[in-house]
SEVO-775574 format. One record per residue (C-alpha): residue in three letters; x, y, z. Coordinates in steps of 0.02 Angstrom, whole numbers, padded with zeros to 5 digits, always signed. Layout:
BEGIN
ALAXYZ
...
// end
This chain:
BEGIN
MET-03453+01671+01674
LEU-03335+01531+01727
SER-03149+01567+01737
PHE-03020+01434+01700
ALA-02870+01547+01737
PRO-02822+01469+01905
ALA-02828+01293+01833
PHE-02729+01348+01682
ILE-02596+01429+01790
LEU-02583+01273+01897
PHE-02568+01162+01743
SER-02440+01279+01665
SER-02335+01279+01823
PHE-02341+01090+01831
PHE-02295+01072+01648
THR-02152+01198+01664
GLY-02086+01101+01814
ILE-02078+00944+01708
LEU-01984+01032+01568
ALA-01863+01128+01678
SER-01742+00986+01709
ASN-01556+00969+01732
HIS-01507+00824+01619
PHE-01323+00827+01669
ALA-01271+00684+01782
GLY-01153+00796+01879
ILE-01025+00934+01879
ASN-00836+00937+01891
ALA-00759+01026+02039
ALA-00574+01068+02058
ASN-00496+01048+02229
SER-00442+01230+02224
LYS-00571+01361+02268
GLY-00640+01460+02124
GLY-00572+01631+02081
ALA-00406+01609+02172
ASN-00252+01668+02078
ALA-00148+01529+02157
TYR-00198+01348+02188
THR-00288+01362+02355
CYS-00369+01211+02438
ARG-00556+01218+02466
THR-00610+01210+02648
GLN-00755+01105+02711
ALA-00863+01262+02705
ASP-00811+01290+02523
TRP-00859+01112+02478
ASN-01024+01128+02571
ASN-01067+01287+02476
LEU-01019+01208+02310
ALA-01122+01051+02343
SER-01270+01156+02397
THR-01260+01260+02238
ALA-01245+01102+02134
LYS-01399+01028+02216
ASP-01499+01188+02196
SER-01450+01190+02011
GLY-01514+01013+01987
PHE-01350+00918+01979
LYS-01347+00744+02055
ALA-01160+00715+02076
ILE-00990+00798+02094
ARG-00835+00739+02004
ILE-00665+00764+02085
LEU-00504+00730+01989
GLY-00382+00707+02133
PHE-00368+00673+02319
ASP-00250+00816+02362
CYS-00314+00948+02486
ASN-00407+00806+02578
ALA-00534+00826+02438
LEU-00604+00650+02443
ASP-00660+00664+02624
LEU-00716+00846+02614
ALA-00811+00826+02450
SER-00890+00663+02510
ALA-00950+00746+02670
ALA-01023+00892+02572
ALA-01105+00773+02449
ALA-01181+00670+02591
ARG-01248+00828+02672
ASN-01335+00876+02509
GLY-01390+00704+02447
LEU-01266+00699+02302
GLN-01150+00564+02238
VAL-00965+00576+02199
LEU-00867+00519+02046
ALA-00695+00505+02127
GLY-00532+00517+02031
ILE-00353+00475+02077
TYR-00243+00600+01984
ILE-00082+00540+01904
SER+00055+00663+01858
GLY+00181+00581+01745
SER+00186+00395+01715
VAL+00089+00261+01807
ALA+00253+00182+01864
SER+00317+00345+01941
ALA+00153+00370+02035
MET+00133+00192+02098
THR+00156+00229+02284
GLN+00039+00378+02275
ILE-00094+00277+02184
ASN-00086+00134+02308
ASN-00096+00253+02457
GLU-00247+00342+02382
VAL-00334+00177+02346
GLN-00326+00150+02535
LEU-00401+00323+02561
PHE-00542+00275+02445
ARG-00570+00113+02539
GLN-00585+00213+02701
ALA-00706+00338+02622
TYR-00811+00195+02553
GLN-00826+00124+02729
LYS-00864+00296+02803
TYR-00989+00363+02676
GLY-01061+00201+02604
ALA-01061+00113+02437
GLY-01204+00218+02371
ARG-01107+00380+02387
TYR-00989+00337+02244
VAL-01030+00329+02058
GLY-00858+00263+02019
LEU-00671+00276+02045
THR-00557+00330+01903
ILE-00371+00296+01895
GLY-00294+00442+01803
ASN-00362+00582+01695
GLU-00286+00590+01520
VAL-00127+00507+01584
ASN+00021+00529+01467
ASP+00073+00347+01470
ALA+00051+00188+01369
THR-00125+00119+01366
GLY-00062-00049+01427
SER+00017+00030+01581
ILE-00140+00129+01621
MET-00257-00019+01604
ALA-00143-00136+01700
LYS-00160-00020+01850
VAL-00349-00006+01827
TYR-00363-00196+01832
ASP-00246-00205+01981
VAL-00346-00078+02081
ARG-00512-00156+02034
GLY-00452-00329+02083
TYR-00389-00268+02251
LEU-00547-00171+02292
ARG-00657-00319+02247
SER-00551-00429+02361
VAL-00588-00315+02510
GLY-00774-00298+02474
VAL-00776-00130+02383
SER-00898-00141+02237
THR-00874+00033+02161
PRO-00849+00028+01971
VAL-00667+00065+01923
SER-00601+00137+01760
THR-00489+00273+01689
VAL-00525+00436+01597
HIS-00452+00491+01432
THR-00498+00599+01284
TRP-00634+00524+01177
VAL-00516+00527+01027
ARG-00384+00424+01119
ILE-00517+00298+01171
ARG-00583+00290+00993
ASP-00408+00258+00927
GLU-00354+00141+01068
PRO-00508+00043+01122
ALA-00409-00055+01250
LEU-00453+00097+01358
CYS-00632+00029+01357
GLY-00579-00112+01474
GLY-00636-00036+01638
ASP-00808-00056+01717
PHE-00864+00098+01619
VAL-00795+00213+01486
GLY-00737+00381+01552
ALA-00714+00505+01409
ASN-00677+00691+01406
ALA-00762+00775+01257
HIS-00752+00963+01232
ALA-00830+01025+01071
PHE-00732+01187+01092
TYR-00566+01098+01062
ASP-00631+01018+00903
GLY-00627+01192+00829
ASN-00756+01157+00695
VAL-00909+01160+00809
ALA-01005+01316+00857
SER-01062+01331+01038
GLY-01244+01299+00998
ASP-01197+01130+00923
ALA-01096+01070+01073
GLY-01230+00948+01128
ASN-01256+00880+00954
PHE-01067+00854+00938
VAL-01063+00748+01096
PHE-01218+00644+01061
SER-01207+00629+00872
THR-01019+00612+00850
VAL-00934+00563+01014
VAL-01061+00445+01091
PRO-01094+00340+00933
SER-00906+00321+00908
LEU-00881+00264+01088
LYS-01028+00144+01079
SER-00953+00068+00922
LYS-00779+00049+00998
CYS-00837-00002+01172
PRO-00994-00108+01144
GLY-01099-00144+01296
LYS-01005-00024+01410
LYS-01082+00114+01514
ILE-01023+00281+01444
ILE-00984+00428+01556
ILE-00936+00590+01471
THR-00830+00648+01616
GLU-00799+00825+01552
SER-00889+00937+01430
GLY-00901+01125+01435
TRP-00854+01289+01351
PRO-00740+01434+01402
SER-00804+01611+01424
ARG-00638+01699+01387
GLY-00481+01679+01285
ASN-00432+01641+01106
ARG-00549+01563+00980
PHE-00507+01386+00928
GLY-00513+01334+00747
SER-00641+01408+00630
LYS-00798+01407+00738
ALA-00758+01393+00924
VAL-00774+01566+01003
ALA-00742+01593+01188
SER-00869+01713+01263
SER-00998+01719+01401
GLY-01138+01704+01275
ASP-01056+01555+01191
GLU-01029+01470+01358
ARG-01213+01488+01399
SER-01261+01426+01226
ALA-01149+01273+01241
ILE-01208+01224+01415
SER-01390+01242+01361
SER-01355+01134+01208
LEU-01265+01001+01312
ASN-01405+00995+01440
CYS-01542+00974+01311
ALA-01444+00846+01211
SER-01414+00743+01368
ALA-01600+00705+01373
ARG-01584+00609+01209
ASP-01494+00460+01285
PRO-01520+00430+01471
SER-01399+00283+01464
VAL-01256+00408+01444
SER-01201+00513+01593
LEU-01127+00685+01556
TYR-01031+00790+01683
ALA-01026+00978+01653
PHE-00856+01061+01661
GLU-00834+01147+01782
ALA-00904+01224+01941
ASP-00802+01384+01947
ASP-00662+01477+01859
GLN-00487+01415+01902
LEU-00373+01566+01880
TRP-00213+01471+01920
LYS-00222+01377+01756
GLY-00113+01414+01605
ASN-00219+01522+01489
ASP-00385+01614+01481
ASN-00475+01471+01394
GLU-00426+01347+01530
ARG-00462+01472+01668
SER-00639+01516+01614
PHE-00743+01356+01605
GLY-00827+01399+01772
LEU-01017+01396+01778
PHE-01080+01446+01949
ASN-01111+01633+01965
LYS-01088+01649+01777
VAL-01221+01537+01700
LYS-01399+01538+01766
PHE-01474+01365+01777
ASN-01644+01391+01861
GLY-01754+01499+01753
ASP-01636+01495+01604
ILE-01531+01343+01554
LEU-01653+01220+01631
ASN-01800+01298+01540
ALA-01721+01289+01366
CYS-01786+01113+01332
// end
């Protein structure tokens, strides 16, 4: 009697390998090492370990929100070592005007990193993350930085990042080379964790496409906390809900490959203000291989 078991097992393994995919474009990583009670800069070894874990989990890029702690160079080196890209961000505390010297200095740091690690290392450069300033002031600096970088031969796309609601309401924020939008279903309050992906791709993305026609959309942050208070009527913070949300976001990301979604975030940041904010970390809490990546 002929046996087809070996062939079936081989086919099943091949088919499972196709399905078990990480559809996130990348993952956010704070410049402070995970689990530290005080803000503590990651070392090169810390960045190397993070990038290696990101690669093993199927992520293709790391997003950094600021250049403090020498993060641009350290994260870029770790990314290069692991074949990942970097979405780099210049952080602005306060107004654009008050941070002008810092921004200009860090643009020079980015220019140096671009020369050191190559154009292909960088997905983009963002000027500010949810800056509490007038849209006109934010975008004026985006255009200024983009114009300068183009004049010195740096081709990296330049934009800013804001909440998807602010971009929807003030579409002048669409003016960069791409749209950078933070979209957390948890903070909507009316979305259960299992619907996090549907919220992003059925509510957020269509709205942004309507307001920013023709622009590349990057959902720069989306995740779910594992601890803390519930938000609104449906958003519950728990380990199970975090897993459910990340699984939902990963599967939904396969719907529209033109949209890039960055998971938030690599590890818990205990220095932040409350348990919700502290507990978005994924590594060592959420299992990607053999679990999240097999859900769709």
